[in-house]
Backbone atoms as SQL, in Angstrom:
CREATE TABLE atoms (id INTEGER PRIMARY KEY, chain TEXT, resi INTEGER, resn TEXT, atom TEXT, x REAL, y REAL, z REAL);
INSERT INTO atoms VALUES
  (1, 'A', 1, 'GLN', 'N', 0.819, -1.184, 0.000),
  (2, 'A', 1, 'GLN', 'CA', 0.000, 0.000, 0.000),
  (3, 'A', 1, 'GLN', 'C', 0.871, 1.260, 0.000),
  (4, 'A', 2, 'VAL', 'N', 1.933, 1.251, 0.784),
  (5, 'A', 2, 'VAL', 'CA', 2.852, 2.388, 0.816),
  (6, 'A', 2, 'VAL', 'C', 3.480, 2.580, -0.566),
  (7, 'A', 3, 'LEU', 'N', 3.889, 1.485, -1.182),
  (8, 'A', 3, 'LEU', 'CA', 4.462, 1.550, -2.523),
  (9, 'A', 3, 'LEU', 'C', 3.476, 2.162, -3.507),
  (10, 'A', 4, 'VAL', 'N', 2.234, 1.727, -3.465),
  (11, 'A', 4, 'VAL', 'CA', 1.200, 2.233, -4.380),
  (12, 'A', 4, 'VAL', 'C', 0.978, 3.732, -4.157),
  (13, 'A', 5, 'ILE', 'N', 0.924, 4.147, -2.904),
  (14, 'A', 5, 'ILE', 'CA', 0.708, 5.570, -2.594),
  (15, 'A', 5, 'ILE', 'C', 1.810, 6.421, -3.227),
  (16, 'A', 6, 'TYR', 'N', 3.055, 6.032, -3.003),
  (17, 'A', 6, 'TYR', 'CA', 4.162, 6.841, -3.499),
  (18, 'A', 6, 'TYR', 'C', 4.306, 6.773, -5.017),
  (19, 'A', 7, 'VAL', 'N', 4.174, 5.602, -5.589),
  (20, 'A', 7, 'VAL', 'CA', 4.299, 5.484, -7.049),
  (21, 'A', 7, 'VAL', 'C', 3.200, 6.284, -7.738),
  (22, 'A', 8, 'GLN', 'N', 1.979, 6.161, -7.258),
  (23, 'A', 8, 'GLN', 'CA', 0.866, 6.913, -7.848),
  (24, 'A', 8, 'GLN', 'C', 1.078, 8.415, -7.692),
  (25, 'A', 9, 'THR', 'N', 1.576, 8.822, -6.547),
  (26, 'A', 9, 'THR', 'CA', 1.849, 10.237, -6.304),
  (27, 'A', 9, 'THR', 'C', 2.879, 10.766, -7.293),
  (28, 'A', 10, 'VAL', 'N', 3.964, 10.030, -7.480),
  (29, 'A', 10, 'VAL', 'CA', 5.011, 10.468, -8.401),
  (30, 'A', 10, 'VAL', 'C', 4.490, 10.504, -9.829),
  (31, 'A', 11, 'ILE', 'N', 3.732, 9.511, -10.236),
  (32, 'A', 11, 'ILE', 'CA', 3.178, 9.489, -11.601),
  (33, 'A', 11, 'ILE', 'C', 2.300, 10.712, -11.830),
  (34, 'A', 12, 'LEU', 'N', 1.427, 11.010, -10.886),
  (35, 'A', 12, 'LEU', 'CA', 0.549, 12.181, -11.031),
  (36, 'A', 12, 'LEU', 'C', 1.342, 13.484, -11.051),
  (37, 'A', 13, 'LYS', 'N', 2.353, 13.568, -10.223),
  (38, 'A', 13, 'LYS', 'CA', 3.144, 14.790, -10.169),
  (39, 'A', 13, 'LYS', 'C', 3.987, 14.983, -11.428),
  (40, 'A', 14, 'LEU', 'N', 4.491, 13.898, -11.990),
  (41, 'A', 14, 'LEU', 'CA', 5.290, 14.011, -13.206),
  (42, 'A', 14, 'LEU', 'C', 4.470, 14.536, -14.382),
  (43, 'A', 15, 'ALA', 'N', 3.161, 14.367, -14.326),
  (44, 'A', 15, 'ALA', 'CA', 2.287, 14.871, -15.388),
  (45, 'A', 15, 'ALA', 'C', 1.998, 16.359, -15.233),
  (46, 'A', 16, 'SER', 'N', 2.364, 16.934, -14.100),
  (47, 'A', 16, 'SER', 'CA', 2.074, 18.330, -13.829),
  (48, 'A', 16, 'SER', 'C', 3.225, 19.234, -14.276),
  (49, 'A', 17, 'PRO', 'N', 2.932, 20.260, -15.048),
  (50, 'A', 17, 'PRO', 'CA', 4.015, 21.167, -15.461),
  (51, 'A', 17, 'PRO', 'C', 4.643, 21.903, -14.277),
  (52, 'A', 18, 'TYR', 'N', 3.897, 22.095, -13.204),
  (53, 'A', 18, 'TYR', 'CA', 4.433, 22.796, -12.033),
  (54, 'A', 18, 'TYR', 'C', 5.490, 21.971, -11.307),
  (55, 'A', 19, 'TRP', 'N', 5.332, 20.658, -11.320),
  (56, 'A', 19, 'TRP', 'CA', 6.350, 19.786, -10.741),
  (57, 'A', 19, 'TRP', 'C', 7.515, 19.653, -11.707),
  (58, 'A', 20, 'GLN', 'N', 7.223, 19.554, -12.993),
  (59, 'A', 20, 'GLN', 'CA', 8.289, 19.407, -13.990),
  (60, 'A', 20, 'GLN', 'C', 9.220, 20.606, -14.011),
  (61, 'A', 21, 'ASN', 'N', 8.677, 21.807, -13.971),
  (62, 'A', 21, 'ASN', 'CA', 9.528, 22.996, -14.071),
  (63, 'A', 21, 'ASN', 'C', 9.984, 23.524, -12.703),
  (64, 'A', 22, 'GLY', 'N', 9.605, 22.849, -11.617),
  (65, 'A', 22, 'GLY', 'CA', 10.077, 23.209, -10.286),
  (66, 'A', 22, 'GLY', 'C', 9.315, 24.347, -9.619),
  (67, 'A', 23, 'GLU', 'N', 8.172, 24.729, -10.149),
  (68, 'A', 23, 'GLU', 'CA', 7.414, 25.847, -9.586),
  (69, 'A', 23, 'GLU', 'C', 6.429, 25.442, -8.493),
  (70, 'A', 24, 'PHE', 'N', 6.238, 24.163, -8.271),
  (71, 'A', 24, 'PHE', 'CA', 5.197, 23.728, -7.347),
  (72, 'A', 24, 'PHE', 'C', 5.344, 24.329, -5.951),
  (73, 'A', 25, 'MET', 'N', 6.549, 24.248, -5.382),
  (74, 'A', 25, 'MET', 'CA', 6.728, 24.728, -4.001),
  (75, 'A', 25, 'MET', 'C', 6.423, 26.208, -3.875),
  (76, 'A', 26, 'ALA', 'N', 6.819, 26.983, -4.864),
  (77, 'A', 26, 'ALA', 'CA', 6.526, 28.418, -4.821),
  (78, 'A', 26, 'ALA', 'C', 5.017, 28.646, -4.808),
  (79, 'A', 27, 'TYR', 'N', 4.293, 27.972, -5.701),
  (80, 'A', 27, 'TYR', 'CA', 2.841, 28.138, -5.740),
  (81, 'A', 27, 'TYR', 'C', 2.191, 27.643, -4.453),
  (82, 'A', 28, 'TYR', 'N', 2.670, 26.512, -3.943),
  (83, 'A', 28, 'TYR', 'CA', 2.083, 25.957, -2.725),
  (84, 'A', 28, 'TYR', 'C', 2.275, 26.903, -1.544),
  (85, 'A', 29, 'LEU', 'N', 3.486, 27.430, -1.414),
  (86, 'A', 29, 'LEU', 'CA', 3.784, 28.306, -0.276),
  (87, 'A', 29, 'LEU', 'C', 3.114, 29.674, -0.391),
  (88, 'A', 30, 'LEU', 'N', 2.560, 29.973, -1.550),
  (89, 'A', 30, 'LEU', 'CA', 1.771, 31.195, -1.720),
  (90, 'A', 30, 'LEU', 'C', 0.271, 30.934, -1.553),
  (91, 'A', 31, 'SER', 'N', -0.101, 29.675, -1.492),
  (92, 'A', 31, 'SER', 'CA', -1.523, 29.305, -1.477),
  (93, 'A', 31, 'SER', 'C', -2.144, 29.398, -0.084),
  (94, 'A', 32, 'HIS', 'N', -3.452, 29.201, -0.029),
  (95, 'A', 32, 'HIS', 'CA', -4.173, 29.200, 1.245),
  (96, 'A', 32, 'HIS', 'C', -3.847, 27.970, 2.085),
  (97, 'A', 33, 'MET', 'N', -3.199, 26.969, 1.491),
  (98, 'A', 33, 'MET', 'CA', -2.828, 25.764, 2.233),
  (99, 'A', 33, 'MET', 'C', -1.553, 25.967, 3.063),
  (100, 'A', 34, 'ALA', 'N', -0.763, 26.970, 2.732),
  (101, 'A', 34, 'ALA', 'CA', 0.491, 27.219, 3.448),
  (102, 'A', 34, 'ALA', 'C', 0.198, 27.813, 4.825),
  (103, 'A', 35, 'ARG', 'N', 0.995, 27.417, 5.792),
  (104, 'A', 35, 'ARG', 'CA', 0.831, 27.937, 7.155),
  (105, 'A', 35, 'ARG', 'C', 1.152, 29.428, 7.216),
  (106, 'A', 36, 'TRP', 'N', 2.190, 29.848, 6.479),
  (107, 'A', 36, 'TRP', 'CA', 2.594, 31.253, 6.476),
  (108, 'A', 36, 'TRP', 'C', 2.770, 31.743, 5.034),
  (109, 'A', 37, 'PRO', 'N', 1.674, 31.911, 4.288),
  (110, 'A', 37, 'PRO', 'CA', 1.838, 32.363, 2.894),
  (111, 'A', 37, 'PRO', 'C', 2.454, 33.759, 2.846),
  (112, 'A', 38, 'SER', 'N', 3.449, 33.898, 1.975),
  (113, 'A', 38, 'SER', 'CA', 4.136, 35.193, 1.884),
  (114, 'A', 38, 'SER', 'C', 4.812, 35.316, 0.529),
  (115, 'A', 39, 'ALA', 'N', 4.699, 36.483, -0.050),
  (116, 'A', 39, 'ALA', 'CA', 5.364, 36.748, -1.331),
  (117, 'A', 39, 'ALA', 'C', 6.884, 36.781, -1.161),
  (118, 'A', 40, 'ALA', 'N', 7.367, 36.884, 0.053),
  (119, 'A', 40, 'ALA', 'CA', 8.813, 36.925, 0.305),
  (120, 'A', 40, 'ALA', 'C', 9.509, 35.644, -0.162),
  (121, 'A', 41, 'ILE', 'N', 8.798, 34.543, -0.223),
  (122, 'A', 41, 'ILE', 'CA', 9.417, 33.286, -0.659),
  (123, 'A', 41, 'ILE', 'C', 9.851, 33.352, -2.113),
  (124, 'A', 42, 'LEU', 'N', 9.275, 34.265, -2.877),
  (125, 'A', 42, 'LEU', 'CA', 9.628, 34.375, -4.292),
  (126, 'A', 42, 'LEU', 'C', 11.069, 34.829, -4.495),
  (127, 'A', 43, 'ASP', 'N', 11.696, 35.347, -3.455),
  (128, 'A', 43, 'ASP', 'CA', 13.106, 35.716, -3.527),
  (129, 'A', 43, 'ASP', 'C', 14.008, 34.485, -3.571),
  (130, 'A', 44, 'HIS', 'N', 13.429, 33.321, -3.339),
  (131, 'A', 44, 'HIS', 'CA', 14.194, 32.072, -3.258),
  (132, 'A', 44, 'HIS', 'C', 13.729, 31.074, -4.321),
  (133, 'A', 45, 'GLU', 'N', 13.488, 31.560, -5.507),
  (134, 'A', 45, 'GLU', 'CA', 12.927, 30.740, -6.584),
  (135, 'A', 45, 'GLU', 'C', 13.782, 29.504, -6.887),
  (136, 'A', 46, 'GLY', 'N', 15.097, 29.673, -6.961),
  (137, 'A', 46, 'GLY', 'CA', 15.984, 28.552, -7.260),
  (138, 'A', 46, 'GLY', 'C', 15.938, 27.483, -6.187),
  (139, 'A', 47, 'LEU', 'N', 15.969, 27.900, -4.933),
  (140, 'A', 47, 'LEU', 'CA', 15.903, 26.960, -3.814),
  (141, 'A', 47, 'LEU', 'C', 14.566, 26.218, -3.806),
  (142, 'A', 48, 'LEU', 'N', 13.490, 26.931, -4.110),
  (143, 'A', 48, 'LEU', 'CA', 12.168, 26.291, -4.146),
  (144, 'A', 48, 'LEU', 'C', 12.070, 25.278, -5.282),
  (145, 'A', 49, 'ALA', 'N', 12.703, 25.563, -6.414),
  (146, 'A', 49, 'ALA', 'CA', 12.705, 24.604, -7.526),
  (147, 'A', 49, 'ALA', 'C', 13.457, 23.341, -7.124),
  (148, 'A', 50, 'ILE', 'N', 14.612, 23.517, -6.495),
  (149, 'A', 50, 'ILE', 'CA', 15.388, 22.359, -6.039),
  (150, 'A', 50, 'ILE', 'C', 14.592, 21.564, -5.006),
  (151, 'A', 51, 'THR', 'N', 13.919, 22.260, -4.104),
  (152, 'A', 51, 'THR', 'CA', 13.094, 21.596, -3.085),
  (153, 'A', 51, 'THR', 'C', 11.968, 20.794, -3.738),
  (154, 'A', 52, 'THR', 'N', 11.362, 21.344, -4.769),
  (155, 'A', 52, 'THR', 'CA', 10.299, 20.638, -5.492),
  (156, 'A', 52, 'THR', 'C', 10.826, 19.323, -6.056),
  (157, 'A', 53, 'TRP', 'N', 11.964, 19.374, -6.729),
  (158, 'A', 53, 'TRP', 'CA', 12.514, 18.171, -7.356),
  (159, 'A', 53, 'TRP', 'C', 13.042, 17.184, -6.322),
  (160, 'A', 54, 'ILE', 'N', 13.595, 17.674, -5.223),
  (161, 'A', 54, 'ILE', 'CA', 14.058, 16.773, -4.162),
  (162, 'A', 54, 'ILE', 'C', 12.869, 16.031, -3.557),
  (163, 'A', 55, 'ALA', 'N', 11.767, 16.745, -3.321),
  (164, 'A', 55, 'ALA', 'CA', 10.568, 16.095, -2.770),
  (165, 'A', 55, 'ALA', 'C', 10.100, 14.975, -3.694),
  (166, 'A', 56, 'LEU', 'N', 10.138, 15.208, -4.983),
  (167, 'A', 56, 'LEU', 'CA', 9.729, 14.192, -5.956),
  (168, 'A', 56, 'LEU', 'C', 10.676, 12.989, -5.913),
  (169, 'A', 57, 'ALA', 'N', 11.973, 13.256, -5.868),
  (170, 'A', 57, 'ALA', 'CA', 12.956, 12.165, -5.804),
  (171, 'A', 57, 'ALA', 'C', 12.814, 11.370, -4.510),
  (172, 'A', 58, 'VAL', 'N', 12.571, 12.066, -3.406),
  (173, 'A', 58, 'VAL', 'CA', 12.405, 11.404, -2.115),
  (174, 'A', 58, 'VAL', 'C', 11.167, 10.507, -2.133),
  (175, 'A', 59, 'GLU', 'N', 10.077, 11.004, -2.713),
  (176, 'A', 59, 'GLU', 'CA', 8.857, 10.190, -2.782),
  (177, 'A', 59, 'GLU', 'C', 9.057, 8.950, -3.641),
  (178, 'A', 60, 'LEU', 'N', 9.925, 9.025, -4.607),
  (179, 'A', 60, 'LEU', 'CA', 10.238, 7.856, -5.419),
  (180, 'A', 60, 'LEU', 'C', 11.160, 6.898, -4.670),
  (181, 'A', 61, 'ALA', 'N', 12.076, 7.442, -3.877),
  (182, 'A', 61, 'ALA', 'CA', 13.066, 6.627, -3.169),
  (183, 'A', 61, 'ALA', 'C', 12.511, 5.936, -1.928),
  (184, 'A', 62, 'ILE', 'N', 11.589, 6.559, -1.235),
  (185, 'A', 62, 'ILE', 'CA', 11.112, 6.025, 0.044),
  (186, 'A', 62, 'ILE', 'C', 10.649, 4.570, -0.044),
  (187, 'A', 63, 'PRO', 'N', 9.743, 4.207, -0.958),
  (188, 'A', 63, 'PRO', 'CA', 9.311, 2.804, -0.952),
  (189, 'A', 63, 'PRO', 'C', 10.443, 1.834, -1.279),
  (190, 'A', 64, 'ILE', 'N', 11.355, 2.243, -2.133),
  (191, 'A', 64, 'ILE', 'CA', 12.496, 1.373, -2.458),
  (192, 'A', 64, 'ILE', 'C', 13.353, 1.173, -1.218),
  (193, 'A', 65, 'LEU', 'N', 13.663, 2.260, -0.531),
  (194, 'A', 65, 'LEU', 'CA', 14.488, 2.174, 0.681),
  (195, 'A', 65, 'LEU', 'C', 13.799, 1.364, 1.775),
  (196, 'A', 66, 'LEU', 'N', 12.495, 1.490, 1.905),
  (197, 'A', 66, 'LEU', 'CA', 11.767, 0.752, 2.940),
  (198, 'A', 66, 'LEU', 'C', 11.746, -0.753, 2.666),
  (199, 'A', 67, 'PHE', 'N', 11.724, -1.145, 1.407),
  (200, 'A', 67, 'PHE', 'CA', 11.665, -2.568, 1.075),
  (201, 'A', 67, 'PHE', 'C', 13.009, -3.271, 1.203),
  (202, 'A', 68, 'ILE', 'N', 14.103, -2.531, 1.204),
  (203, 'A', 68, 'ILE', 'CA', 15.435, -3.130, 1.334),
  (204, 'A', 68, 'ILE', 'C', 15.850, -3.035, 2.805),
  (205, 'A', 69, 'ARG', 'N', 16.078, -4.162, 3.408),
  (206, 'A', 69, 'ARG', 'CA', 16.344, -4.218, 4.849),
  (207, 'A', 69, 'ARG', 'C', 17.505, -3.316, 5.281),
  (208, 'A', 70, 'LYS', 'N', 18.579, -3.295, 4.517),
  (209, 'A', 70, 'LYS', 'CA', 19.757, -2.519, 4.900),
  (210, 'A', 70, 'LYS', 'C', 19.525, -1.012, 4.797),
  (211, 'A', 71, 'THR', 'N', 18.564, -0.590, 3.995),
  (212, 'A', 71, 'THR', 'CA', 18.312, 0.841, 3.819),
  (213, 'A', 71, 'THR', 'C', 16.999, 1.288, 4.456),
  (214, 'A', 72, 'ARG', 'N', 16.355, 0.387, 5.160),
  (215, 'A', 72, 'ARG', 'CA', 15.041, 0.684, 5.739),
  (216, 'A', 72, 'ARG', 'C', 15.074, 1.898, 6.654),
  (217, 'A', 73, 'TRP', 'N', 16.107, 2.027, 7.487),
  (218, 'A', 73, 'TRP', 'CA', 16.172, 3.157, 8.427),
  (219, 'A', 73, 'TRP', 'C', 16.360, 4.474, 7.690),
  (220, 'A', 74, 'ILE', 'N', 17.058, 4.446, 6.549),
  (221, 'A', 74, 'ILE', 'CA', 17.192, 5.659, 5.738),
  (222, 'A', 74, 'ILE', 'C', 15.829, 6.041, 5.189),
  (223, 'A', 75, 'GLY', 'N', 15.058, 5.030, 4.735),
  (224, 'A', 75, 'GLY', 'CA', 13.702, 5.281, 4.251),
  (225, 'A', 75, 'GLY', 'C', 12.809, 5.866, 5.332),
  (226, 'A', 76, 'PHE', 'N', 12.918, 5.313, 6.541),
  (227, 'A', 76, 'PHE', 'CA', 12.151, 5.845, 7.678),
  (228, 'A', 76, 'PHE', 'C', 12.526, 7.302, 7.930),
  (229, 'A', 77, 'LEU', 'N', 13.827, 7.571, 7.958),
  (230, 'A', 77, 'LEU', 'CA', 14.297, 8.912, 8.281),
  (231, 'A', 77, 'LEU', 'C', 13.864, 9.937, 7.229),
  (232, 'A', 78, 'ILE', 'N', 14.108, 9.647, 5.952),
  (233, 'A', 78, 'ILE', 'CA', 13.741, 10.653, 4.957),
  (234, 'A', 78, 'ILE', 'C', 12.230, 10.760, 4.799),
  (235, 'A', 79, 'GLY', 'N', 11.517, 9.659, 5.016),
  (236, 'A', 79, 'GLY', 'CA', 10.051, 9.727, 4.992),
  (237, 'A', 79, 'GLY', 'C', 9.519, 10.575, 6.133),
  (238, 'A', 80, 'PHE', 'N', 10.100, 10.374, 7.312),
  (239, 'A', 80, 'PHE', 'CA', 9.705, 11.183, 8.467),
  (240, 'A', 80, 'PHE', 'C', 9.998, 12.658, 8.205),
  (241, 'A', 81, 'LEU', 'N', 11.195, 12.951, 7.707),
  (242, 'A', 81, 'LEU', 'CA', 11.575, 14.340, 7.442),
  (243, 'A', 81, 'LEU', 'C', 10.692, 14.975, 6.373),
  (244, 'A', 82, 'LEU', 'N', 10.385, 14.230, 5.317),
  (245, 'A', 82, 'LEU', 'CA', 9.509, 14.748, 4.254),
  (246, 'A', 82, 'LEU', 'C', 8.149, 15.117, 4.828),
  (247, 'A', 83, 'HIS', 'N', 7.539, 14.189, 5.541),
  (248, 'A', 83, 'HIS', 'CA', 6.187, 14.429, 6.040),
  (249, 'A', 83, 'HIS', 'C', 6.152, 15.416, 7.206),
  (250, 'A', 84, 'ALA', 'N', 7.212, 15.444, 8.005),
  (251, 'A', 84, 'ALA', 'CA', 7.295, 16.472, 9.054),
  (252, 'A', 84, 'ALA', 'C', 7.406, 17.848, 8.403),
  (253, 'A', 85, 'GLY', 'N', 8.194, 17.944, 7.341),
  (254, 'A', 85, 'GLY', 'CA', 8.312, 19.207, 6.624),
  (255, 'A', 85, 'GLY', 'C', 6.997, 19.657, 6.024),
  (256, 'A', 86, 'ILE', 'N', 6.266, 18.717, 5.449),
  (257, 'A', 86, 'ILE', 'CA', 4.945, 19.033, 4.891),
  (258, 'A', 86, 'ILE', 'C', 4.029, 19.542, 5.995),
  (259, 'A', 87, 'MET', 'N', 4.063, 18.866, 7.137),
  (260, 'A', 87, 'MET', 'CA', 3.200, 19.255, 8.254),
  (261, 'A', 87, 'MET', 'C', 3.561, 20.651, 8.769),
  (262, 'A', 88, 'ILE', 'N', 4.846, 20.942, 8.827),
  (263, 'A', 88, 'ILE', 'CA', 5.289, 22.231, 9.356),
  (264, 'A', 88, 'ILE', 'C', 4.862, 23.393, 8.470),
  (265, 'A', 89, 'VAL', 'N', 4.989, 23.247, 7.152),
  (266, 'A', 89, 'VAL', 'CA', 4.694, 24.373, 6.262),
  (267, 'A', 89, 'VAL', 'C', 3.232, 24.440, 5.835),
  (268, 'A', 90, 'SER', 'N', 2.443, 23.440, 6.230),
  (269, 'A', 90, 'SER', 'CA', 1.046, 23.376, 5.789),
  (270, 'A', 90, 'SER', 'C', 0.075, 23.587, 6.937),
  (271, 'A', 91, 'ARG', 'N', -1.090, 24.027, 6.568),
  (272, 'A', 91, 'ARG', 'CA', -2.189, 24.135, 7.534),
  (273, 'A', 91, 'ARG', 'C', -2.911, 22.797, 7.632),
  (274, 'A', 92, 'ASP', 'N', -3.235, 22.388, 8.814),
  (275, 'A', 92, 'ASP', 'CA', -4.154, 21.271, 9.046),
  (276, 'A', 92, 'ASP', 'C', -3.743, 19.955, 8.380),
  (277, 'A', 93, 'LEU', 'N', -2.451, 19.646, 8.313),
  (278, 'A', 93, 'LEU', 'CA', -2.040, 18.368, 7.742),
  (279, 'A', 93, 'LEU', 'C', -1.354, 17.466, 8.763),
  (280, 'A', 94, 'GLY', 'N', -1.584, 17.722, 10.032),
  (281, 'A', 94, 'GLY', 'CA', -1.011, 16.878, 11.078),
  (282, 'A', 94, 'GLY', 'C', -1.496, 15.444, 11.000),
  (283, 'A', 95, 'LEU', 'N', -2.756, 15.263, 10.687),
  (284, 'A', 95, 'LEU', 'CA', -3.307, 13.913, 10.569),
  (285, 'A', 95, 'LEU', 'C', -2.705, 13.177, 9.380),
  (286, 'A', 96, 'PHE', 'N', -2.421, 13.911, 8.300),
  (287, 'A', 96, 'PHE', 'CA', -1.770, 13.312, 7.133),
  (288, 'A', 96, 'PHE', 'C', -0.398, 12.772, 7.527),
  (289, 'A', 97, 'PHE', 'N', 0.346, 13.551, 8.296),
  (290, 'A', 97, 'PHE', 'CA', 1.655, 13.112, 8.791),
  (291, 'A', 97, 'PHE', 'C', 1.503, 11.808, 9.584),
  (292, 'A', 98, 'ALA', 'N', 0.570, 11.794, 10.519),
  (293, 'A', 98, 'ALA', 'CA', 0.364, 10.602, 11.357),
  (294, 'A', 98, 'ALA', 'C', -0.055, 9.397, 10.520),
  (295, 'A', 99, 'ALA', 'N', -0.939, 9.598, 9.563),
  (296, 'A', 99, 'ALA', 'CA', -1.410, 8.496, 8.718),
  (297, 'A', 99, 'ALA', 'C', -0.273, 7.903, 7.893),
  (298, 'A', 100, 'MET', 'N', 0.563, 8.762, 7.354),
  (299, 'A', 100, 'MET', 'CA', 1.679, 8.255, 6.549),
  (300, 'A', 100, 'MET', 'C', 2.690, 7.512, 7.425),
  (301, 'A', 101, 'MET', 'N', 2.921, 7.996, 8.619),
  (302, 'A', 101, 'MET', 'CA', 3.856, 7.320, 9.520),
  (303, 'A', 101, 'MET', 'C', 3.329, 5.941, 9.929),
  (304, 'A', 102, 'MET', 'N', 2.013, 5.812, 10.047),
  (305, 'A', 102, 'MET', 'CA', 1.432, 4.510, 10.405),
  (306, 'A', 102, 'MET', 'C', 1.747, 3.466, 9.333),
  (307, 'A', 103, 'GLY', 'N', 1.751, 3.887, 8.087),
  (308, 'A', 103, 'GLY', 'CA', 2.076, 2.961, 7.001),
  (309, 'A', 103, 'GLY', 'C', 3.504, 2.442, 7.091),
  (310, 'A', 104, 'TYR', 'N', 4.382, 3.229, 7.648),
  (311, 'A', 104, 'TYR', 'CA', 5.780, 2.817, 7.776),
  (312, 'A', 104, 'TYR', 'C', 5.945, 1.701, 8.809),
  (313, 'A', 105, 'LEU', 'N', 5.050, 1.663, 9.790),
  (314, 'A', 105, 'LEU', 'CA', 5.175, 0.671, 10.868),
  (315, 'A', 105, 'LEU', 'C', 5.122, -0.766, 10.372),
  (316, 'A', 106, 'CYS', 'N', 4.433, -0.993, 9.267),
  (317, 'A', 106, 'CYS', 'CA', 4.325, -2.370, 8.760),
  (318, 'A', 106, 'CYS', 'C', 5.671, -2.897, 8.259),
  (319, 'A', 107, 'PHE', 'N', 6.652, -2.027, 8.092),
  (320, 'A', 107, 'PHE', 'CA', 7.976, -2.457, 7.644),
  (321, 'A', 107, 'PHE', 'C', 8.864, -2.890, 8.801),
  (322, 'A', 108, 'LEU', 'N', 8.438, -2.623, 10.033),
  (323, 'A', 108, 'LEU', 'CA', 9.223, -3.021, 11.195),
  (324, 'A', 108, 'LEU', 'C', 9.082, -4.506, 11.451),
  (325, 'A', 109, 'ARG', 'N', 10.186, -5.117, 11.803),
  (326, 'A', 109, 'ARG', 'CA', 10.184, -6.519, 12.206),
  (327, 'A', 109, 'ARG', 'C', 10.471, -6.568, 13.696),
  (328, 'A', 110, 'ARG', 'N', 10.231, -7.716, 14.292),
  (329, 'A', 110, 'ARG', 'CA', 10.457, -7.865, 15.736),
  (330, 'A', 110, 'ARG', 'C', 11.880, -7.466, 16.115),
  (331, 'A', 111, 'GLU', 'N', 12.864, -7.902, 15.348),
  (332, 'A', 111, 'GLU', 'CA', 14.255, -7.572, 15.680),
  (333, 'A', 111, 'GLU', 'C', 14.531, -6.068, 15.563),
  (334, 'A', 112, 'ASP', 'N', 13.822, -5.390, 14.676),
  (335, 'A', 112, 'ASP', 'CA', 13.964, -3.929, 14.574),
  (336, 'A', 112, 'ASP', 'C', 13.479, -3.256, 15.853),
  (337, 'A', 113, 'VAL', 'N', 12.334, -3.705, 16.340),
  (338, 'A', 113, 'VAL', 'CA', 11.760, -3.137, 17.565),
  (339, 'A', 113, 'VAL', 'C', 12.661, -3.458, 18.753),
  (340, 'A', 114, 'GLU', 'N', 13.193, -4.687, 18.814),
  (341, 'A', 114, 'GLU', 'CA', 14.091, -5.065, 19.904),
  (342, 'A', 114, 'GLU', 'C', 15.373, -4.239, 19.870),
  (343, 'A', 115, 'ARG', 'N', 15.937, -4.025, 18.671),
  (344, 'A', 115, 'ARG', 'CA', 17.148, -3.218, 18.523),
  (345, 'A', 115, 'ARG', 'C', 16.883, -1.783, 18.969),
  (346, 'A', 116, 'MET', 'N', 15.730, -1.246, 18.597),
  (347, 'A', 116, 'MET', 'CA', 15.361, 0.109, 18.991),
  (348, 'A', 116, 'MET', 'C', 15.197, 0.205, 20.514),
  (349, 'A', 117, 'THR', 'N', 14.568, -0.795, 21.098),
  (350, 'A', 117, 'THR', 'CA', 14.363, -0.821, 22.541),
  (351, 'A', 117, 'THR', 'C', 15.705, -0.846, 23.275),
  (352, 'A', 118, 'ARG', 'N', 16.647, -1.663, 22.789),
  (353, 'A', 118, 'ARG', 'CA', 17.979, -1.724, 23.400),
  (354, 'A', 118, 'ARG', 'C', 18.702, -0.386, 23.265),
  (355, 'A', 119, 'TRP', 'N', 18.579, 0.254, 22.102),
  (356, 'A', 119, 'TRP', 'CA', 19.228, 1.551, 21.874),
  (357, 'A', 119, 'TRP', 'C', 18.705, 2.588, 22.852),
  (358, 'A', 120, 'PHE', 'N', 17.365, 2.655, 23.007),
  (359, 'A', 120, 'PHE', 'CA', 16.780, 3.616, 23.947),
  (360, 'A', 120, 'PHE', 'C', 17.182, 3.291, 25.387),
  (361, 'A', 121, 'ALA', 'N', 17.269, 2.004, 25.720),
  (362, 'A', 121, 'ALA', 'CA', 17.681, 1.614, 27.079),
  (363, 'A', 121, 'ALA', 'C', 19.118, 2.051, 27.349),
  (364, 'A', 122, 'ARG', 'N', 20.020, 1.896, 26.361),
  (365, 'A', 122, 'ARG', 'CA', 21.404, 2.349, 26.516),
  (366, 'A', 122, 'ARG', 'C', 21.469, 3.858, 26.698),
  (367, 'A', 123, 'LYS', 'N', 20.681, 4.591, 25.904),
  (368, 'A', 123, 'LYS', 'CA', 20.685, 6.055, 26.002),
  (369, 'A', 123, 'LYS', 'C', 20.159, 6.504, 27.365),
  (370, 'A', 124, 'ARG', 'N', 19.129, 5.819, 27.869),
  (371, 'A', 124, 'ARG', 'CA', 18.578, 6.165, 29.174),
  (372, 'A', 124, 'ARG', 'C', 19.581, 5.873, 30.273),
  (373, 'A', 125, 'ALA', 'N', 20.313, 4.759, 30.147),
  (374, 'A', 125, 'ALA', 'CA', 21.325, 4.406, 31.139),
  (375, 'A', 125, 'ALA', 'C', 22.479, 5.404, 31.125),
  (376, 'A', 126, 'GLN', 'N', 22.831, 5.918, 29.958),
  (377, 'A', 126, 'GLN', 'CA', 23.910, 6.907, 29.852),
  (378, 'A', 126, 'GLN', 'C', 23.505, 8.245, 30.447),
  (379, 'A', 127, 'ALA', 'N', 22.222, 8.549, 30.390),
  (380, 'A', 127, 'ALA', 'CA', 21.726, 9.832, 30.920),
  (381, 'A', 127, 'ALA', 'C', 21.566, 9.732, 32.393);
């Protein structure tokens, strides 16, 4: 399901001229969906274009990284960062962030949870 969500998202975005030419982030951050819409962002057109294309590449990479055991944590991290970033710059998308993170949980195995538990226990003991 996670794979389908991301692949479909990338396919739809690739058909959009705003994603192709890198203008999507500028338009989004000027829209009513942005938490802090401001014309000041237009001073950063190049950075916004790069951000648009990076978001597209990340959405394509996440399902691949999640399916490969050795890269799963990288997939978790960049997926978390992508969706946290979306939540931060957007109005009312906190639930979207939570819903997407729930999909990532199905990639965890028992040994992953045990390794995480041991890591947190070590950090707590060090503190």
